[in-house]
All heavy atoms as a GROMACS GRO file, in nm:
protein
  555
    1MET      N    1  -2.508  -4.171  -2.536
    1MET     CA    2  -2.496  -4.114  -2.666
    1MET      C    3  -2.584  -4.185  -2.764
    1MET      O    4  -2.579  -4.312  -2.771
    1MET     CB    5  -2.346  -4.134  -2.708
    1MET     CG    6  -2.322  -4.077  -2.842
    1MET     SD    7  -2.143  -4.107  -2.897
    1MET     CE    8  -2.059  -3.963  -2.812
    2ASN      N    9  -2.658  -4.122  -2.843
    2ASN     CA   10  -2.752  -4.175  -2.948
    2ASN      C   11  -2.683  -4.204  -3.076
    2ASN      O   12  -2.567  -4.156  -3.095
    2ASN     CB   13  -2.889  -4.106  -2.955
    2ASN     CG   14  -2.867  -3.958  -3.006
    2ASN    OD1   15  -2.766  -3.933  -3.082
    2ASN    ND2   16  -2.936  -3.868  -2.957
    3ASN      N   17  -2.751  -4.260  -3.169
    3ASN     CA   18  -2.704  -4.283  -3.297
    3ASN      C   19  -2.653  -4.162  -3.379
    3ASN      O   20  -2.557  -4.152  -3.446
    3ASN     CB   21  -2.795  -4.362  -3.381
    3ASN     CG   22  -2.805  -4.509  -3.338
    3ASN    OD1   23  -2.724  -4.552  -3.265
    3ASN    ND2   24  -2.917  -4.575  -3.367
    4SER      N   25  -2.735  -4.045  -3.353
    4SER     CA   26  -2.707  -3.927  -3.428
    4SER      C   27  -2.563  -3.867  -3.380
    4SER      O   28  -2.487  -3.822  -3.454
    4SER     CB   29  -2.819  -3.810  -3.412
    4SER     OG   30  -2.942  -3.859  -3.470
    5ASP      N   31  -2.548  -3.877  -3.260
    5ASP     CA   32  -2.426  -3.814  -3.188
    5ASP      C   33  -2.309  -3.911  -3.243
    5ASP      O   34  -2.201  -3.856  -3.277
    5ASP     CB   35  -2.434  -3.827  -3.038
    5ASP     CG   36  -2.532  -3.726  -2.980
    5ASP    OD1   37  -2.557  -3.622  -3.058
    5ASP    OD2   38  -2.580  -3.730  -2.876
    6SER      N   39  -2.328  -4.037  -3.240
    6SER     CA   40  -2.220  -4.135  -3.301
    6SER      C   41  -2.177  -4.102  -3.446
    6SER      O   42  -2.077  -4.097  -3.471
    6SER     CB   43  -2.270  -4.273  -3.274
    6SER     OG   44  -2.284  -4.316  -3.136
    7LEU      N   45  -2.298  -4.078  -3.524
    7LEU     CA   46  -2.267  -4.045  -3.657
    7LEU      C   47  -2.201  -3.930  -3.668
    7LEU      O   48  -2.097  -3.901  -3.758
    7LEU     CB   49  -2.403  -4.061  -3.730
    7LEU     CG   50  -2.396  -4.019  -3.879
    7LEU    CD1   51  -2.292  -4.116  -3.955
    7LEU    CD2   52  -2.534  -4.015  -3.947
    8LYS      N   53  -2.239  -3.813  -3.603
    8LYS     CA   54  -2.187  -3.690  -3.613
    8LYS      C   55  -2.029  -3.703  -3.572
    8LYS      O   56  -1.943  -3.639  -3.640
    8LYS     CB   57  -2.250  -3.586  -3.508
    8LYS     CG   58  -2.191  -3.446  -3.510
    8LYS     CD   59  -2.246  -3.360  -3.419
    8LYS     CE   60  -2.171  -3.239  -3.390
    8LYS     NZ   61  -2.217  -3.184  -3.275
    9ASP      N   62  -1.999  -3.770  -3.462
    9ASP     CA   63  -1.854  -3.797  -3.410
    9ASP      C   64  -1.778  -3.862  -3.516
    9ASP      O   65  -1.664  -3.825  -3.547
    9ASP     CB   66  -1.852  -3.869  -3.282
    9ASP     CG   67  -1.911  -3.785  -3.169
    9ASP    OD1   68  -1.926  -3.663  -3.172
    9ASP    OD2   69  -1.942  -3.842  -3.061
   10ALA      N   70  -1.837  -3.956  -3.584
   10ALA     CA   71  -1.755  -4.035  -3.687
   10ALA      C   72  -1.734  -3.941  -3.799
   10ALA      O   73  -1.622  -3.946  -3.862
   10ALA     CB   74  -1.826  -4.148  -3.726
   11LEU      N   75  -1.831  -3.865  -3.842
   11LEU     CA   76  -1.813  -3.783  -3.957
   11LEU      C   77  -1.704  -3.673  -3.928
   11LEU      O   78  -1.622  -3.636  -4.008
   11LEU     CB   79  -1.939  -3.692  -3.990
   11LEU     CG   80  -2.053  -3.784  -4.072
   11LEU    CD1   81  -2.185  -3.713  -4.071
   11LEU    CD2   82  -2.001  -3.826  -4.198
   12VAL      N   83  -1.712  -3.605  -3.809
   12VAL     CA   84  -1.596  -3.514  -3.767
   12VAL      C   85  -1.466  -3.569  -3.768
   12VAL      O   86  -1.379  -3.513  -3.828
   12VAL     CB   87  -1.652  -3.448  -3.628
   12VAL    CG1   88  -1.520  -3.380  -3.574
   12VAL    CG2   89  -1.767  -3.362  -3.647
   13ASP      N   90  -1.448  -3.693  -3.720
   13ASP     CA   91  -1.324  -3.759  -3.715
   13ASP      C   92  -1.274  -3.783  -3.870
   13ASP      O   93  -1.160  -3.764  -3.896
   13ASP     CB   94  -1.333  -3.891  -3.648
   13ASP     CG   95  -1.344  -3.880  -3.494
   13ASP    OD1   96  -1.329  -3.762  -3.442
   13ASP    OD2   97  -1.390  -3.978  -3.429
   14ASP      N   98  -1.360  -3.826  -3.954
   14ASP     CA   99  -1.323  -3.850  -4.084
   14ASP      C  100  -1.289  -3.720  -4.156
   14ASP      O  101  -1.186  -3.720  -4.240
   14ASP     CB  102  -1.444  -3.928  -4.166
   14ASP     CG  103  -1.458  -4.070  -4.129
   14ASP    OD1  104  -1.367  -4.126  -4.057
   14ASP    OD2  105  -1.563  -4.136  -4.156
   15ILE      N  106  -1.361  -3.619  -4.141
   15ILE     CA  107  -1.335  -3.499  -4.202
   15ILE      C  108  -1.203  -3.430  -4.148
   15ILE      O  109  -1.120  -3.391  -4.234
   15ILE     CB  110  -1.450  -3.401  -4.180
   15ILE    CG1  111  -1.565  -3.445  -4.259
   15ILE    CG2  112  -1.406  -3.258  -4.223
   15ILE    CD1  113  -1.692  -3.370  -4.241
   16GLU      N  114  -1.178  -3.447  -4.023
   16GLU     CA  115  -1.046  -3.408  -3.975
   16GLU      C  116  -0.924  -3.481  -4.033
   16GLU      O  117  -0.826  -3.414  -4.070
   16GLU     CB  118  -1.046  -3.417  -3.816
   16GLU     CG  119  -1.126  -3.312  -3.759
   16GLU     CD  120  -1.124  -3.337  -3.584
   16GLU    OE1  121  -1.061  -3.429  -3.544
   16GLU    OE2  122  -1.206  -3.248  -3.531
   17SER      N  123  -0.951  -3.615  -4.057
   17SER     CA  124  -0.847  -3.690  -4.122
   17SER      C  125  -0.825  -3.647  -4.265
   17SER      O  126  -0.706  -3.642  -4.311
   17SER     CB  127  -0.895  -3.839  -4.119
   17SER     OG  128  -0.888  -3.878  -3.981
   18LEU      N  129  -0.931  -3.637  -4.334
   18LEU     CA  130  -0.921  -3.583  -4.466
   18LEU      C  131  -0.843  -3.449  -4.481
   18LEU      O  132  -0.749  -3.426  -4.572
   18LEU     CB  133  -1.050  -3.572  -4.539
   18LEU     CG  134  -1.136  -3.688  -4.582
   18LEU    CD1  135  -1.273  -3.659  -4.618
   18LEU    CD2  136  -1.056  -3.756  -4.691
   19TYR      N  137  -0.877  -3.359  -4.396
   19TYR     CA  138  -0.810  -3.223  -4.386
   19TYR      C  139  -0.656  -3.249  -4.374
   19TYR      O  140  -0.580  -3.184  -4.437
   19TYR     CB  141  -0.879  -3.141  -4.295
   19TYR     CG  142  -0.829  -2.994  -4.301
   19TYR    CD1  143  -0.878  -2.911  -4.409
   19TYR    CD2  144  -0.739  -2.940  -4.204
   19TYR    CE1  145  -0.839  -2.786  -4.401
   19TYR    CE2  146  -0.705  -2.802  -4.215
   19TYR     CZ  147  -0.749  -2.730  -4.321
   19TYR     OH  148  -0.695  -2.600  -4.331
   20LYS      N  149  -0.625  -3.325  -4.272
   20LYS     CA  150  -0.476  -3.359  -4.246
   20LYS      C  151  -0.418  -3.412  -4.363
   20LYS      O  152  -0.294  -3.373  -4.399
   20LYS     CB  153  -0.470  -3.446  -4.123
   20LYS     CG  154  -0.502  -3.365  -3.983
   20LYS     CD  155  -0.492  -3.477  -3.881
   20LYS     CE  156  -0.538  -3.397  -3.741
   20LYS     NZ  157  -0.548  -3.500  -3.628
   21GLU      N  158  -0.478  -3.502  -4.426
   21GLU     CA  159  -0.422  -3.569  -4.549
   21GLU      C  160  -0.397  -3.465  -4.665
   21GLU      O  161  -0.298  -3.466  -4.732
   21GLU     CB  162  -0.500  -3.689  -4.599
   21GLU     CG  163  -0.490  -3.799  -4.499
   21GLU     CD  164  -0.568  -3.925  -4.542
   21GLU    OE1  165  -0.574  -3.949  -4.659
   21GLU    OE2  166  -0.617  -3.999  -4.460
   22VAL      N  167  -0.499  -3.371  -4.689
   22VAL     CA  168  -0.477  -3.274  -4.785
   22VAL      C  169  -0.366  -3.179  -4.755
   22VAL      O  170  -0.294  -3.146  -4.839
   22VAL     CB  171  -0.612  -3.205  -4.807
   22VAL    CG1  172  -0.607  -3.070  -4.886
   22VAL    CG2  173  -0.732  -3.292  -4.858
   23ASN      N  174  -0.345  -3.141  -4.624
   23ASN     CA  175  -0.244  -3.059  -4.592
   23ASN      C  176  -0.102  -3.117  -4.600
   23ASN      O  177  -0.012  -3.063  -4.655
   23ASN     CB  178  -0.266  -2.998  -4.443
   23ASN     CG  179  -0.358  -2.904  -4.426
   23ASN    OD1  180  -0.375  -2.820  -4.525
   23ASN    ND2  181  -0.431  -2.894  -4.303
   24GLN      N  182  -0.108  -3.249  -4.579
   24GLN     CA  183   0.010  -3.324  -4.592
   24GLN      C  184   0.059  -3.341  -4.739
   24GLN      O  185   0.170  -3.323  -4.780
   24GLN     CB  186  -0.003  -3.480  -4.547
   24GLN     CG  187   0.120  -3.543  -4.512
   24GLN     CD  188   0.095  -3.677  -4.437
   24GLN    OE1  189  -0.006  -3.731  -4.450
   24GLN    NE2  190   0.184  -3.720  -4.357
   25LEU      N  191  -0.044  -3.362  -4.831
   25LEU     CA  192  -0.037  -3.358  -4.970
   25LEU      C  193   0.028  -3.223  -5.018
   25LEU      O  194   0.121  -3.208  -5.113
   25LEU     CB  195  -0.154  -3.397  -5.050
   25LEU     CG  196  -0.197  -3.536  -5.052
   25LEU    CD1  197  -0.327  -3.559  -5.112
   25LEU    CD2  198  -0.086  -3.621  -5.128
   26ALA      N  199  -0.020  -3.112  -4.968
   26ALA     CA  200   0.014  -2.978  -5.002
   26ALA      C  201   0.150  -2.963  -4.969
   26ALA      O  202   0.236  -2.897  -5.044
   26ALA     CB  203  -0.085  -2.877  -4.940
   27ARG      N  204   0.206  -3.007  -4.853
   27ARG     CA  205   0.337  -2.982  -4.817
   27ARG      C  206   0.438  -3.071  -4.894
   27ARG      O  207   0.554  -3.017  -4.914
   27ARG     CB  208   0.363  -3.022  -4.667
   27ARG     CG  209   0.314  -2.927  -4.562
   27ARG     CD  210   0.352  -2.955  -4.423
   27ARG     NE  211   0.282  -3.081  -4.374
   27ARG     CZ  212   0.177  -3.104  -4.318
   27ARG    NH1  213   0.100  -2.997  -4.309
   27ARG    NH2  214   0.143  -3.221  -4.282
   28THR      N  215   0.398  -3.174  -4.954
   28THR     CA  216   0.484  -3.266  -5.028
   28THR      C  217   0.488  -3.226  -5.183
   28THR      O  218   0.560  -3.281  -5.252
   28THR     CB  219   0.450  -3.410  -5.023
   28THR    OG1  220   0.320  -3.436  -5.068
   28THR    CG2  221   0.464  -3.444  -4.875
   29ASP      N  222   0.410  -3.134  -5.205
   29ASP     CA  223   0.379  -3.087  -5.351
   29ASP      C  224   0.354  -3.222  -5.444
   29ASP      O  225   0.398  -3.230  -5.553
   29ASP     CB  226   0.512  -3.025  -5.412
   29ASP     CG  227   0.533  -2.892  -5.350
   29ASP    OD1  228   0.438  -2.824  -5.318
   29ASP    OD2  229   0.661  -2.851  -5.341
   30ALA      N  230   0.284  -3.318  -5.392
   30ALA     CA  231   0.243  -3.440  -5.456
   30ALA      C  232   0.134  -3.405  -5.580
   30ALA      O  233   0.125  -3.481  -5.661
   30ALA     CB  234   0.185  -3.536  -5.363
   31LEU      N  235   0.064  -3.299  -5.552
   31LEU     CA  236  -0.038  -3.258  -5.638
   31LEU      C  237  -0.028  -3.127  -5.682
   31LEU      O  238   0.025  -3.038  -5.612
   31LEU     CB  239  -0.175  -3.287  -5.590
   31LEU     CG  240  -0.221  -3.435  -5.551
   31LEU    CD1  241  -0.355  -3.437  -5.484
   31LEU    CD2  242  -0.227  -3.518  -5.688
   32PRO      N  243  -0.072  -3.081  -5.800
   32PRO     CA  244  -0.076  -2.944  -5.838
   32PRO      C  245  -0.157  -2.865  -5.752
   32PRO      O  246  -0.256  -2.903  -5.684
   32PRO     CB  247  -0.134  -2.938  -5.976
   32PRO     CG  248  -0.126  -3.082  -6.028
   32PRO     CD  249  -0.117  -3.166  -5.917
   33ALA      N  250  -0.131  -2.727  -5.740
   33ALA     CA  251  -0.204  -2.643  -5.640
   33ALA      C  252  -0.351  -2.637  -5.669
   33ALA      O  253  -0.437  -2.634  -5.578
   33ALA     CB  254  -0.132  -2.500  -5.654
   34ASP      N  255  -0.387  -2.633  -5.789
   34ASP     CA  256  -0.535  -2.639  -5.818
   34ASP      C  257  -0.607  -2.767  -5.773
   34ASP      O  258  -0.726  -2.756  -5.712
   34ASP     CB  259  -0.550  -2.618  -5.969
   34ASP     CG  260  -0.511  -2.725  -6.067
   34ASP    OD1  261  -0.414  -2.781  -6.021
   34ASP    OD2  262  -0.563  -2.731  -6.176
   35GLN      N  263  -0.550  -2.872  -5.779
   35GLN     CA  264  -0.613  -2.998  -5.733
   35GLN      C  265  -0.616  -2.994  -5.567
   35GLN      O  266  -0.716  -3.041  -5.518
   35GLN     CB  267  -0.536  -3.123  -5.776
   35GLN     CG  268  -0.562  -3.141  -5.916
   35GLN     CD  269  -0.493  -3.257  -5.978
   35GLN    OE1  270  -0.427  -3.337  -5.907
   35GLN    NE2  271  -0.512  -3.308  -6.108
   36ILE      N  272  -0.523  -2.936  -5.516
   36ILE     CA  273  -0.518  -2.935  -5.373
   36ILE      C  274  -0.624  -2.831  -5.316
   36ILE      O  275  -0.688  -2.868  -5.235
   36ILE     CB  276  -0.380  -2.869  -5.312
   36ILE    CG1  277  -0.260  -2.970  -5.341
   36ILE    CG2  278  -0.387  -2.832  -5.162
   36ILE    CD1  279  -0.268  -3.109  -5.252
   37GLN      N  280  -0.643  -2.718  -5.392
   37GLN     CA  281  -0.754  -2.632  -5.363
   37GLN      C  282  -0.892  -2.704  -5.376
   37GLN      O  283  -0.979  -2.689  -5.298
   37GLN     CB  284  -0.744  -2.503  -5.442
   37GLN     CG  285  -0.637  -2.401  -5.408
   37GLN     CD  286  -0.647  -2.372  -5.261
   37GLN    OE1  287  -0.582  -2.417  -5.180
   37GLN    NE2  288  -0.742  -2.284  -5.234
   38LEU      N  289  -0.904  -2.784  -5.487
   38LEU     CA  290  -1.018  -2.854  -5.510
   38LEU      C  291  -1.056  -2.954  -5.386
   38LEU      O  292  -1.172  -2.955  -5.344
   38LEU     CB  293  -1.016  -2.933  -5.642
   38LEU     CG  294  -1.139  -3.015  -5.672
   38LEU    CD1  295  -1.269  -2.933  -5.691
   38LEU    CD2  296  -1.114  -3.089  -5.805
   39LEU      N  297  -0.946  -3.023  -5.344
   39LEU     CA  298  -0.964  -3.109  -5.229
   39LEU      C  299  -1.010  -3.042  -5.114
   39LEU      O  300  -1.091  -3.098  -5.037
   39LEU     CB  301  -0.841  -3.200  -5.200
   39LEU     CG  302  -0.810  -3.297  -5.304
   39LEU    CD1  303  -0.662  -3.354  -5.300
   39LEU    CD2  304  -0.913  -3.417  -5.302
   40ARG      N  305  -0.943  -2.924  -5.084
   40ARG     CA  306  -0.977  -2.843  -4.967
   40ARG      C  307  -1.128  -2.802  -4.974
   40ARG      O  308  -1.192  -2.806  -4.868
   40ARG     CB  309  -0.888  -2.727  -4.951
   40ARG     CG  310  -0.746  -2.762  -4.893
   40ARG     CD  311  -0.671  -2.633  -4.868
   40ARG     NE  312  -0.541  -2.677  -4.808
   40ARG     CZ  313  -0.421  -2.617  -4.837
   40ARG    NH1  314  -0.416  -2.526  -4.927
   40ARG    NH2  315  -0.324  -2.665  -4.766
   41GLY      N  316  -1.166  -2.764  -5.086
   41GLY     CA  317  -1.303  -2.717  -5.118
   41GLY      C  318  -1.392  -2.832  -5.083
   41GLY      O  319  -1.510  -2.814  -5.024
   42LEU      N  320  -1.358  -2.952  -5.133
   42LEU     CA  321  -1.444  -3.064  -5.105
   42LEU      C  322  -1.456  -3.109  -4.945
   42LEU      O  323  -1.560  -3.136  -4.902
   42LEU     CB  324  -1.391  -3.197  -5.167
   42LEU     CG  325  -1.421  -3.186  -5.331
   42LEU    CD1  326  -1.341  -3.304  -5.399
   42LEU    CD2  327  -1.555  -3.189  -5.370
   43VAL      N  328  -1.348  -3.095  -4.883
   43VAL     CA  329  -1.347  -3.110  -4.740
   43VAL      C  330  -1.431  -3.015  -4.672
   43VAL      O  331  -1.518  -3.048  -4.574
   43VAL     CB  332  -1.203  -3.124  -4.679
   43VAL    CG1  333  -1.202  -3.113  -4.525
   43VAL    CG2  334  -1.121  -3.229  -4.739
   44SER      N  335  -1.426  -2.887  -4.715
   44SER     CA  336  -1.510  -2.784  -4.661
   44SER      C  337  -1.664  -2.796  -4.675
   44SER      O  338  -1.742  -2.781  -4.583
   44SER     CB  339  -1.469  -2.637  -4.717
   44SER     OG  340  -1.331  -2.614  -4.683
   45VAL      N  341  -1.694  -2.842  -4.796
   45VAL     CA  342  -1.831  -2.880  -4.824
   45VAL      C  343  -1.877  -2.986  -4.738
   45VAL      O  344  -1.983  -2.983  -4.682
   45VAL     CB  345  -1.839  -2.914  -4.979
   45VAL    CG1  346  -1.986  -2.966  -5.004
   45VAL    CG2  347  -1.821  -2.789  -5.062
   46SER      N  348  -1.794  -3.098  -4.719
   46SER     CA  349  -1.827  -3.204  -4.638
   46SER      C  350  -1.856  -3.162  -4.493
   46SER      O  351  -1.942  -3.209  -4.423
   46SER     CB  352  -1.714  -3.312  -4.640
   46SER     OG  353  -1.701  -3.359  -4.773
   47GLN      N  354  -1.763  -3.068  -4.443
   47GLN     CA  355  -1.780  -3.015  -4.317
   47GLN      C  356  -1.919  -2.952  -4.306
   47GLN      O  357  -1.993  -2.964  -4.205
   47GLN     CB  358  -1.678  -2.908  -4.283
   47GLN     CG  359  -1.548  -2.972  -4.230
   47GLN     CD  360  -1.447  -2.874  -4.194
   47GLN    OE1  361  -1.421  -2.788  -4.263
   47GLN    NE2  362  -1.387  -2.876  -4.073
   48PHE      N  363  -1.957  -2.859  -4.398
   48PHE     CA  364  -2.077  -2.792  -4.394
   48PHE      C  365  -2.191  -2.880  -4.403
   48PHE      O  366  -2.289  -2.870  -4.316
   48PHE     CB  367  -2.086  -2.687  -4.518
   48PHE     CG  368  -2.215  -2.621  -4.528
   48PHE    CD1  369  -2.226  -2.512  -4.442
   48PHE    CD2  370  -2.301  -2.662  -4.616
   48PHE    CE1  371  -2.357  -2.446  -4.455
   48PHE    CE2  372  -2.424  -2.594  -4.625
   48PHE     CZ  373  -2.444  -2.483  -4.550
   49VAL      N  374  -2.193  -2.981  -4.482
   49VAL     CA  375  -2.302  -3.083  -4.486
   49VAL      C  376  -2.313  -3.163  -4.358
   49VAL      O  377  -2.432  -3.164  -4.306
   49VAL     CB  378  -2.287  -3.172  -4.602
   49VAL    CG1  379  -2.384  -3.287  -4.599
   49VAL    CG2  380  -2.297  -3.108  -4.728
   50ALA      N  381  -2.204  -3.201  -4.297
   50ALA     CA  382  -2.204  -3.267  -4.165
   50ALA      C  383  -2.266  -3.186  -4.066
   50ALA      O  384  -2.341  -3.223  -3.978
   50ALA     CB  385  -2.066  -3.313  -4.123
   51GLN      N  386  -2.230  -3.054  -4.059
   51GLN     CA  387  -2.285  -2.961  -3.963
   51GLN      C  388  -2.427  -2.938  -3.972
   51GLN      O  389  -2.510  -2.944  -3.874
   51GLN     CB  390  -2.206  -2.833  -3.963
   51GLN     CG  391  -2.247  -2.722  -3.864
   51GLN     CD  392  -2.183  -2.594  -3.867
   51GLN    OE1  393  -2.101  -2.572  -3.966
   51GLN    NE2  394  -2.208  -2.509  -3.796
   52GLN      N  395  -2.474  -2.919  -4.106
   52GLN     CA  396  -2.604  -2.897  -4.126
   52GLN      C  397  -2.703  -3.018  -4.097
   52GLN      O  398  -2.804  -2.998  -4.037
   52GLN     CB  399  -2.636  -2.858  -4.277
   52GLN     CG  400  -2.578  -2.734  -4.324
   52GLN     CD  401  -2.644  -2.609  -4.239
   52GLN    OE1  402  -2.760  -2.608  -4.226
   52GLN    NE2  403  -2.558  -2.529  -4.191
   53THR      N  404  -2.648  -3.138  -4.118
   53THR     CA  405  -2.715  -3.262  -4.095
   53THR      C  406  -2.729  -3.282  -3.952
   53THR      O  407  -2.835  -3.320  -3.885
   53THR     CB  408  -2.634  -3.383  -4.150
   53THR    OG1  409  -2.619  -3.369  -4.289
   53THR    CG2  410  -2.710  -3.514  -4.117
   54ALA      N  411  -2.620  -3.246  -3.859
   54ALA     CA  412  -2.623  -3.260  -3.712
   54ALA      C  413  -2.732  -3.156  -3.660
   54ALA      O  414  -2.804  -3.197  -3.568
   54ALA     CB  415  -2.493  -3.227  -3.664
   55GLU      N  416  -2.718  -3.033  -3.709
   55GLU     CA  417  -2.818  -2.940  -3.670
   55GLU      C  418  -2.966  -2.982  -3.701
   55GLU      O  419  -3.053  -2.968  -3.619
   55GLU     CB  420  -2.793  -2.801  -3.722
   55GLU     CG  421  -2.667  -2.725  -3.667
   55GLU     CD  422  -2.620  -2.602  -3.739
   55GLU    OE1  423  -2.720  -2.556  -3.821
   55GLU    OE2  424  -2.530  -2.557  -3.711
   56GLN      N  425  -2.992  -3.034  -3.817
   56GLN     CA  426  -3.119  -3.089  -3.859
   56GLN      C  427  -3.172  -3.197  -3.758
   56GLN      O  428  -3.278  -3.199  -3.712
   56GLN     CB  429  -3.116  -3.141  -3.994
   56GLN     CG  430  -3.250  -3.167  -4.040
   56GLN     CD  431  -3.362  -3.069  -4.051
   56GLN    OE1  432  -3.335  -2.952  -4.087
   56GLN    NE2  433  -3.483  -3.093  -4.004
   57HIS      N  434  -3.070  -3.295  -3.731
   57HIS     CA  435  -3.100  -3.400  -3.638
   57HIS      C  436  -3.145  -3.348  -3.504
   57HIS      O  437  -3.238  -3.390  -3.442
   57HIS     CB  438  -2.992  -3.505  -3.637
   57HIS     CG  439  -2.989  -3.596  -3.750
   57HIS    ND1  440  -3.083  -3.701  -3.766
   57HIS    CD2  441  -2.906  -3.598  -3.854
   57HIS    CE1  442  -3.052  -3.769  -3.879
   57HIS    NE2  443  -2.953  -3.708  -3.929
   58SER      N  444  -3.068  -3.241  -3.459
   58SER     CA  445  -3.098  -3.187  -3.318
   58SER      C  446  -3.234  -3.125  -3.319
   58SER      O  447  -3.307  -3.140  -3.230
   58SER     CB  448  -2.990  -3.085  -3.288
   58SER     OG  449  -2.867  -3.144  -3.268
   59SER      N  450  -3.256  -3.044  -3.430
   59SER     CA  451  -3.386  -2.975  -3.443
   59SER      C  452  -3.501  -3.078  -3.449
   59SER      O  453  -3.600  -3.062  -3.385
   59SER     CB  454  -3.382  -2.894  -3.581
   59SER     OG  455  -3.508  -2.831  -3.604
   60ASP      N  456  -3.482  -3.192  -3.521
   60ASP     CA  457  -3.592  -3.284  -3.519
   60ASP      C  458  -3.608  -3.356  -3.392
   60ASP      O  459  -3.728  -3.378  -3.357
   60ASP     CB  460  -3.539  -3.405  -3.625
   60ASP     CG  461  -3.552  -3.352  -3.776
   60ASP    OD1  462  -3.606  -3.246  -3.807
   60ASP    OD2  463  -3.496  -3.431  -3.856
   61GLY      N  464  -3.509  -3.373  -3.312
   61GLY     CA  465  -3.513  -3.441  -3.186
   61GLY      C  466  -3.593  -3.346  -3.098
   61GLY      O  467  -3.673  -3.383  -3.013
   62ALA      N  468  -3.553  -3.217  -3.101
   62ALA     CA  469  -3.630  -3.121  -3.008
   62ALA      C  470  -3.775  -3.100  -3.050
   62ALA      O  471  -3.868  -3.103  -2.967
   62ALA     CB  472  -3.563  -2.971  -3.028
   63MET      N  473  -3.810  -3.125  -3.175
   63MET     CA  474  -3.952  -3.109  -3.227
   63MET      C  475  -4.020  -3.224  -3.177
   63MET      O  476  -4.136  -3.216  -3.130
   63MET     CB  477  -3.959  -3.087  -3.380
   63MET     CG  478  -4.097  -3.061  -3.425
   63MET     SD  479  -4.106  -3.054  -3.599
   63MET     CE  480  -3.951  -2.952  -3.652
   64ILE      N  481  -3.966  -3.356  -3.188
   64ILE     CA  482  -4.032  -3.460  -3.145
   64ILE      C  483  -4.052  -3.462  -2.984
   64ILE      O  484  -4.166  -3.508  -2.960
   64ILE     CB  485  -3.934  -3.602  -3.175
   64ILE    CG1  486  -3.939  -3.614  -3.338
   64ILE    CG2  487  -3.992  -3.730  -3.105
   64ILE    CD1  488  -3.858  -3.727  -3.390
   65ALA      N  489  -3.957  -3.414  -2.914
   65ALA     CA  490  -3.969  -3.420  -2.764
   65ALA      C  491  -4.097  -3.305  -2.751
   65ALA      O  492  -4.167  -3.339  -2.655
   65ALA     CB  493  -3.846  -3.365  -2.703
   66GLU      N  494  -4.096  -3.206  -2.811
   66GLU     CA  495  -4.199  -3.107  -2.788
   66GLU      C  496  -4.334  -3.161  -2.826
   66GLU      O  497  -4.442  -3.148  -2.750
   66GLU     CB  498  -4.180  -2.981  -2.871
   66GLU     CG  499  -4.260  -2.864  -2.829
   66GLU     CD  500  -4.220  -2.738  -2.916
   66GLU    OE1  501  -4.092  -2.728  -2.932
   66GLU    OE2  502  -4.310  -2.661  -2.954
   67VAL      N  503  -4.340  -3.233  -2.938
   67VAL     CA  504  -4.478  -3.294  -2.972
   67VAL      C  505  -4.523  -3.401  -2.869
   67VAL      O  506  -4.629  -3.406  -2.824
   67VAL     CB  507  -4.487  -3.348  -3.121
   67VAL    CG1  508  -4.594  -3.442  -3.153
   67VAL    CG2  509  -4.460  -3.242  -3.216
   68THR      N  510  -4.426  -3.483  -2.824
   68THR     CA  511  -4.450  -3.584  -2.720
   68THR      C  512  -4.496  -3.516  -2.598
   68THR      O  513  -4.589  -3.558  -2.537
   68THR     CB  514  -4.318  -3.666  -2.703
   68THR    OG1  515  -4.270  -3.727  -2.811
   68THR    CG2  516  -4.348  -3.774  -2.597
   69ALA      N  517  -4.446  -3.408  -2.548
   69ALA     CA  518  -4.491  -3.339  -2.428
   69ALA      C  519  -4.625  -3.293  -2.443
   69ALA      O  520  -4.700  -3.286  -2.354
   69ALA     CB  521  -4.385  -3.216  -2.402
   70LEU      N  522  -4.654  -3.223  -2.571
   70LEU     CA  523  -4.784  -3.175  -2.596
   70LEU      C  524  -4.891  -3.287  -2.584
   70LEU      O  525  -5.004  -3.273  -2.534
   70LEU     CB  526  -4.802  -3.103  -2.735
   70LEU     CG  527  -4.728  -2.970  -2.727
   70LEU    CD1  528  -4.712  -2.912  -2.872
   70LEU    CD2  529  -4.792  -2.862  -2.636
   71LYS      N  530  -4.852  -3.411  -2.649
   71LYS     CA  531  -4.948  -3.509  -2.630
   71LYS      C  532  -4.967  -3.572  -2.504
   71LYS      O  533  -5.083  -3.602  -2.466
   71LYS     CB  534  -4.895  -3.640  -2.719
   71LYS     CG  535  -4.900  -3.614  -2.872
   71LYS     CD  536  -4.851  -3.749  -2.946
   71LYS     CE  537  -4.848  -3.743  -3.085
   71LYS     NZ  538  -4.794  -3.858  -3.150
   72ASP      N  539  -4.876  -3.563  -2.411
   72ASP     CA  540  -4.874  -3.607  -2.280
   72ASP      C  541  -4.964  -3.517  -2.201
   72ASP      O  542  -5.038  -3.554  -2.105
   72ASP     CB  543  -4.741  -3.610  -2.212
   72ASP     CG  544  -4.662  -3.724  -2.258
   72ASP    OD1  545  -4.719  -3.810  -2.335
   72ASP    OD2  546  -4.542  -3.719  -2.250
   73GLU      N  547  -4.970  -3.382  -2.228
   73GLU     CA  548  -5.050  -3.290  -2.165
   73GLU      C  549  -5.197  -3.316  -2.191
   73GLU      O  550  -5.299  -3.304  -2.127
   73GLU     CB  551  -5.019  -3.138  -2.201
   73GLU     CG  552  -4.888  -3.098  -2.142
   73GLU     CD  553  -4.859  -2.959  -2.195
   73GLU    OE1  554  -4.946  -2.890  -2.243
   73GLU    OE2  555  -4.740  -2.919  -2.157
   0.00000   0.00000   0.00000
């Protein structure tokens, strides 16, 4: 497992924890509904950014491998 995979796994774990905590707050009525929605939106944006970052790293890795293969030829 490389550093990108480790970072991705850590981000996924953190985002899942955040989502669970937001749901727990929603069940206890600890915050107004509009603030819960805001928190859910922030978690969703974080998920999207993490996914895009992981895809970009994968794409970069594939491109580097391709350039290296071309150089070897």
